[in-house]
C-alpha positions as CSV (number, residue, x, y, z in Angstrom):
1,M,-0.9,24.9,-47.3
2,H,-3.5,26.7,-45.2
3,K,-3.3,25.9,-41.4
4,P,-6.6,25.5,-39.6
5,R,-7.4,27.8,-36.7
6,L,-7.6,25.9,-33.5
7,H,-9.3,27.1,-30.3
8,P,-8.4,25.7,-26.9
9,V,-11.3,24.0,-25.1
10,A,-9.6,22.9,-21.9
11,S,-6.3,23.1,-20.0
12,F,-5.0,21.4,-17.0
13,D,-2.3,21.7,-14.3
14,I,-0.8,19.0,-12.1
15,N,0.5,20.2,-8.8
16,H,3.3,18.8,-6.6
17,L,3.2,18.7,-2.8
18,Q,6.2,18.6,-0.5
19,Y,6.7,19.7,3.1
20,L,10.1,18.1,3.9
21,D,13.0,18.4,1.4
22,E,15.7,15.7,0.9
23,R,17.7,17.1,3.8
24,G,14.8,16.9,6.2
25,Q,14.3,20.7,6.2
26,A,10.8,22.2,6.0
27,S,10.2,23.6,2.4
28,Q,7.0,25.3,3.6
29,A,5.0,25.7,6.7
30,L,3.8,22.3,8.0
31,P,0.1,21.6,8.2
32,D,-1.6,22.0,11.6
33,S,-2.1,18.2,11.7
34,A,1.7,17.6,11.8
35,T,2.0,17.7,15.6
36,P,5.1,16.3,17.3
37,D,3.1,13.3,18.6
38,L,1.9,12.5,15.1
39,L,5.3,12.8,13.5
40,Q,6.9,10.7,16.2
41,S,4.2,8.1,15.7
42,L,4.7,8.1,11.9
43,Y,8.5,7.7,12.4
44,R,8.0,4.7,14.7
45,Q,5.6,3.1,12.3
46,M,8.0,3.5,9.4
47,N,10.7,1.9,11.4
48,L,8.5,-0.9,12.4
49,A,7.5,-1.6,8.8
50,R,11.2,-1.6,7.9
51,L,11.9,-4.1,10.7
52,V,9.1,-6.4,9.7
53,D,10.4,-6.3,6.1
54,Q,14.0,-7.1,7.2
55,R,12.9,-10.1,9.3
56,A,10.5,-11.3,6.6
57,V,13.3,-11.4,4.1
58,Q,15.4,-13.3,6.5
59,L,12.6,-15.8,7.1
60,Q,12.2,-16.3,3.3
61,R,16.0,-16.8,2.9
62,T,15.9,-19.5,5.5
63,G,12.9,-21.4,4.1
64,Q,10.4,-20.2,6.7
65,L,8.4,-17.8,4.5
66,G,7.3,-17.7,0.8
67,T,8.2,-15.0,-1.7
68,Y,8.0,-11.6,0.0
69,P,7.8,-8.0,-1.4
70,S,9.8,-5.5,0.7
71,S,8.8,-1.9,0.9
72,L,12.3,-0.6,1.6
73,G,12.5,3.0,0.9
74,Q,8.8,3.3,0.4
75,E,7.6,3.1,4.0
76,A,6.3,6.7,4.0
77,I,3.5,5.9,1.5
78,G,2.0,2.9,3.3
79,V,2.2,4.4,6.8
80,A,0.8,7.7,5.6
81,V,-2.1,6.0,3.8
82,G,-3.0,3.9,6.8
83,S,-2.7,6.8,9.1
84,A,-4.9,9.1,7.0
85,M,-7.9,6.7,6.9
86,A,-10.7,6.5,9.4
87,T,-11.2,3.1,11.2
88,E,-14.6,2.6,9.4
89,D,-13.2,3.2,5.9
90,V,-12.3,0.2,3.7
91,Y,-8.8,-0.5,2.5
92,C,-8.3,-2.3,-0.8
93,P,-4.6,-3.1,-0.9
94,Y,-2.1,-4.5,-3.3
95,Y,0.9,-6.5,-2.2
96,R,3.5,-4.0,-1.1
97,E,1.5,-2.8,2.0
98,T,3.4,-3.6,5.2
99,G,3.3,-0.1,6.6
100,A,-0.4,0.5,5.7
101,L,-1.5,-2.9,7.2
102,L,0.4,-2.1,10.4
103,E,-1.4,1.3,10.7
104,R,-4.7,-0.4,10.0
105,G,-4.1,-2.6,13.0
106,V,-3.1,-5.8,11.2
107,E,-0.9,-8.0,13.5
108,I,2.6,-8.7,12.4
109,E,2.0,-12.5,12.6
110,E,-1.0,-12.1,10.3
111,I,1.3,-10.4,7.7
112,L,3.8,-13.2,8.0
113,A,1.1,-15.8,7.8
114,I,-0.1,-14.3,4.5
115,W,3.3,-14.7,2.9
116,G,3.8,-18.0,4.6
117,G,0.9,-19.4,2.5
118,D,-1.7,-19.4,5.3
119,E,-4.8,-17.5,4.0
120,R,-6.1,-17.2,7.6
121,G,-3.7,-14.3,7.9
122,Q,-6.0,-12.3,5.7
123,N,-8.8,-12.7,8.2
124,Y,-7.7,-9.5,10.0
125,Q,-8.5,-9.5,13.7
126,H,-8.6,-5.7,13.9
127,A,-9.5,-4.7,10.4
128,P,-12.1,-7.3,9.3
129,Q,-13.7,-5.0,6.7
130,D,-10.5,-4.5,4.7
131,L,-10.0,-6.6,1.6
132,P,-7.2,-9.2,1.4
133,L,-3.9,-8.4,-0.3
134,C,-4.2,-8.4,-4.1
135,V,-1.3,-9.9,-6.0
136,P,-2.8,-9.6,-9.6
137,I,-1.8,-6.2,-11.0
138,A,-4.5,-3.5,-10.8
139,T,-7.5,-5.7,-10.2
140,Q,-7.8,-4.2,-6.6
141,L,-8.6,-0.8,-8.2
142,L,-11.7,-2.2,-9.7
143,H,-12.5,-3.9,-6.4
144,A,-12.1,-0.5,-4.7
145,A,-14.5,1.1,-7.2
146,G,-17.1,-1.6,-6.4
147,V,-16.7,-1.2,-2.7
148,A,-17.0,2.6,-3.1
149,F,-20.3,2.1,-5.0
150,A,-21.6,-0.1,-2.2
151,L,-20.6,2.5,0.4
152,Q,-22.2,5.3,-1.6
153,Y,-25.4,3.3,-2.1
154,R,-25.7,2.3,1.6
155,Q,-25.2,6.0,2.6
156,Q,-27.8,7.3,0.1
157,Q,-30.4,4.6,0.3
158,M,-29.9,3.2,3.8
159,N,-28.8,6.4,5.6
160,E,-25.6,4.9,6.8
161,P,-22.6,7.1,7.8
162,A,-20.4,8.2,4.9
163,R,-17.4,5.9,4.4
164,V,-14.5,5.9,1.9
165,A,-12.6,3.2,0.0
166,V,-8.9,3.7,-0.4
167,T,-6.7,1.7,-2.7
168,C,-3.0,1.6,-3.6
169,A,-1.1,0.3,-6.6
170,G,2.3,0.5,-8.2
171,D,3.2,2.7,-11.2
172,G,3.1,-0.4,-13.4
173,A,-0.6,-0.9,-12.6
174,T,-1.4,2.4,-14.3
175,S,-0.5,0.8,-17.7
176,K,-3.3,-1.8,-17.2
177,G,-6.8,-1.5,-18.5
178,D,-8.2,-2.2,-15.0
179,F,-6.7,1.1,-13.9
180,Y,-8.5,3.2,-16.5
181,E,-11.8,1.4,-16.1
182,A,-11.7,1.9,-12.3
183,L,-10.9,5.6,-12.7
184,N,-13.5,6.2,-15.4
185,L,-16.3,4.5,-13.3
186,A,-15.2,6.4,-10.2
187,G,-15.4,9.7,-12.1
188,V,-18.7,9.1,-13.8
189,W,-20.4,8.0,-10.6
190,K,-18.5,10.4,-8.3
191,L,-17.6,7.5,-6.0
192,P,-16.0,7.9,-2.6
193,V,-12.7,6.3,-3.5
194,V,-9.1,7.5,-3.3
195,F,-6.5,5.9,-5.6
196,V,-2.8,6.1,-4.3
197,I,-0.1,5.2,-6.8
198,N,3.3,4.2,-5.4
199,N,5.5,5.4,-8.3
200,N,8.7,3.6,-7.2
201,Q,10.1,3.9,-10.8
202,W,10.0,0.1,-11.5
203,A,7.3,-2.3,-12.6
204,I,9.4,-5.3,-11.6
205,S,12.3,-4.8,-14.1
206,V,10.5,-2.4,-16.5
207,S,11.5,1.2,-15.8
208,R,8.8,3.9,-15.7
209,G,10.1,5.5,-18.8
210,A,9.7,2.2,-20.8
211,Q,6.1,1.6,-19.6
212,T,4.4,5.0,-20.2
213,A,5.1,8.2,-22.0
214,S,2.9,10.2,-19.6
215,R,5.0,13.0,-18.0
216,T,3.3,12.3,-14.6
217,I,1.1,9.5,-13.3
218,A,-1.2,12.1,-11.7
219,Q,-2.3,13.5,-15.0
220,K,-3.9,10.2,-15.9
221,A,-6.7,11.4,-13.6
222,I,-7.6,14.2,-16.1
223,A,-9.2,11.8,-18.6
224,A,-11.5,10.4,-15.9
225,G,-12.5,13.9,-14.8
226,I,-11.2,13.5,-11.3
227,Q,-8.6,15.3,-9.2
228,G,-5.0,14.4,-9.7
229,L,-2.1,15.4,-7.5
230,Q,1.6,14.4,-7.3
231,V,3.3,14.3,-3.9
232,D,6.8,13.6,-2.7
233,G,6.4,10.0,-1.7
234,N,9.5,10.2,0.6
235,D,7.9,12.9,2.6
236,V,5.4,11.2,5.0
237,I,3.8,14.5,5.9
238,A,3.0,15.3,2.3
239,V,1.6,11.9,1.6
240,R,-0.5,11.8,4.7
241,T,-1.8,15.4,4.2
242,A,-2.8,14.7,0.6
243,V,-4.5,11.4,1.4
244,A,-6.3,12.8,4.4
245,D,-7.6,15.7,2.4
246,A,-8.7,13.5,-0.5
247,V,-10.5,11.1,1.9
248,E,-12.3,13.9,3.6
249,R,-13.5,15.3,0.2
250,A,-14.6,11.9,-0.9
251,R,-16.5,11.5,2.4
252,N,-18.2,14.8,1.8
253,G,-19.5,13.7,-1.6
254,E,-16.9,15.7,-3.6
255,G,-15.8,12.6,-5.6
256,P,-12.6,10.5,-6.1
257,A,-9.0,11.5,-6.4
258,L,-5.8,10.1,-7.8
259,I,-2.5,10.7,-5.8
260,E,0.8,9.9,-7.3
261,A,3.5,9.4,-4.6
262,L,7.0,9.7,-6.1
263,T,9.6,7.4,-4.4
264,Y,12.2,4.8,-5.4
265,R,12.4,1.1,-4.7
266,L,15.6,0.5,-2.7
267,C,15.2,-3.3,-2.8
268,D,14.4,-6.1,-5.1
269,H,10.9,-6.3,-6.5
270,T,10.4,-9.4,-4.4
271,T,12.7,-12.0,-2.8
272,A,12.4,-13.8,-6.2
273,D,14.0,-10.9,-8.0
274,D,17.6,-9.5,-8.5
275,A,17.3,-5.8,-9.1
276,S,21.1,-5.5,-9.6
277,R,20.5,-7.0,-13.1
278,Y,18.6,-3.9,-14.3
279,C,18.8,-1.1,-11.7
280,P,21.7,1.4,-12.4
281,P,23.8,1.5,-9.2
282,E,24.4,5.2,-9.4
283,E,20.7,5.8,-9.6
284,L,20.1,3.6,-6.6
285,E,22.8,5.4,-4.6
286,Q,21.2,8.8,-5.4
287,A,17.8,7.5,-4.3
288,R,19.2,6.3,-0.9
289,A,19.9,10.0,-0.1
290,R,16.2,10.8,-0.5
291,E,14.8,7.9,1.6
292,P,11.9,8.7,4.0
293,M,13.2,7.4,7.4
294,E,16.4,9.5,7.4
295,R,14.5,12.6,6.2
296,L,11.8,12.6,8.9
297,G,14.4,11.5,11.5
298,S,16.6,14.5,10.7
299,Y,13.6,16.9,11.0
300,L,12.6,15.4,14.4
301,R,16.1,15.7,15.7
302,D,16.6,19.3,14.5
303,Q,13.3,20.3,16.1
304,G,14.3,18.6,19.4
305,Y,11.5,16.0,19.1
306,W,13.9,13.0,19.0
307,D,17.3,12.0,20.3
308,D,19.6,9.0,20.7
309,G,17.8,7.9,23.8
310,A,14.4,7.8,22.1
311,E,15.9,6.0,19.1
312,S,17.4,3.3,21.4
313,E,14.2,2.8,23.3
314,M,12.2,2.5,20.1
315,Q,14.6,-0.1,18.7
316,R,14.5,-2.1,21.9
317,E,10.6,-2.0,22.2
318,Q,10.1,-2.9,18.5
319,A,12.7,-5.8,18.7
320,E,10.6,-7.3,21.5
321,V,7.4,-6.9,19.6
322,M,9.0,-8.5,16.6
323,E,10.2,-11.5,18.6
324,R,6.8,-12.1,20.1
325,S,5.2,-11.9,16.7
326,L,7.8,-14.4,15.2
327,Q,7.0,-16.8,18.1
328,A,3.3,-16.4,17.4
329,Y,3.8,-17.0,13.7
330,R,6.0,-20.1,14.2
331,S,3.8,-21.7,16.8
332,K,0.5,-21.4,14.8
333,S,-0.8,-24.8,13.8
334,P,-0.8,-25.2,10.0
335,A,-4.1,-25.2,8.1
336,P,-5.2,-28.5,6.6
337,P,-4.3,-29.0,2.9
338,T,-8.0,-28.8,2.0
339,A,-8.0,-25.2,3.1
340,M,-7.0,-24.2,-0.4
341,F,-10.5,-25.1,-1.5
342,D,-12.5,-23.6,1.3
343,H,-13.1,-20.1,-0.1
344,L,-13.3,-20.7,-3.9
345,Y,-17.0,-21.4,-4.3
346,A,-20.1,-21.5,-2.2
347,R,-20.4,-25.0,-3.5
348,L,-17.5,-26.8,-5.1
349,P,-18.0,-28.1,-8.7
350,E,-17.7,-31.8,-9.3
351,A,-14.1,-31.6,-10.7
352,L,-12.8,-29.8,-7.6
353,L,-15.0,-31.8,-5.2
354,E,-13.3,-35.0,-6.3
355,Q,-9.9,-33.4,-5.7
356,Y,-11.0,-32.1,-2.4
357,Q,-12.1,-35.5,-1.2
358,E,-8.9,-37.2,-2.5
359,L,-6.7,-34.7,-0.6
360,Q,-8.9,-35.0,2.5
361,A,-8.4,-38.8,2.4
362,R,-4.6,-38.5,2.0
363,D,-4.4,-36.0,4.9
364,S,-6.5,-38.2,7.2
365,A,-4.3,-41.2,6.3
366,G,-1.2,-39.2,6.9
367,Q,-2.4,-38.2,10.4
368,E,-3.3,-41.7,11.3
369,S,0.1,-43.1,10.2
370,G,1.8,-40.2,12.1
């Protein structure tokens, strides 16, 4: 049988970026931006994110917080993303975002309030332009594309300064239609948006290999005609450098980018999960040896930028910050039950209005009897 002659029309490469290897040794010359002060700051912020996670899980286990998603082992991604953004940029987060939120100036007590069921926590005092946490999978990627369009329009039509939308998602989100639609729109309109994918190898209990046959997540950018890059997600320097470069290109009108950050989830998906039921223990143990805190800490100590005294002082300072934040969270007066209706519609439909009034009456009666 005659075989047709085929002619290649396009070919693509996906590159990988790493600066610190698993032992905390430089695998190439560090970027100029990686100053000792910056690296120390990133290390402190990763440690603070881990501390907040630990205390949040404890609060949940004692009935003082709702379901909570830890970022244990993934702190480098969130901290690096938040650090790489400019204050005026807009962050469109998903739910595993403690490190990024802290870098964006969100207060610890605001983060705790969110997971304690108080929506007022998402009215960020220091980052009011950022979007609330998004729990539905991948929908925040579409939100980010919409925000980026608005930012692009305001710059072009109203001569406002260039701003960028940055959004994050897990690897499972890249199997959703929302992901492809957002990337396609961003590519066609050359929107100022950066997509960062936290590839922690698990979409709840579904392994990466069971959810996609794609060799990398980064290559999914190719179909959208945008830049795709894979980075070592346990190397905070690599993640920050990649995101900062992508943000700057987007700000200069060079279009969107997709960054895949390779890491591993060292914890349950949320406090409602038991990862021991599906996560191979030997795989988890191997991943612990690659985690980001130990990696950066080893580098800082080797370079003489960190020692036991600095470590003890950091732990003491952050413990005090955490205790003050816990007090602020516990002392905040609860929102009225009717608050659940307040931001659904500009004007409540009749069916919900009736429920609102009934709940309002019950709450008033309860306060009078109390």
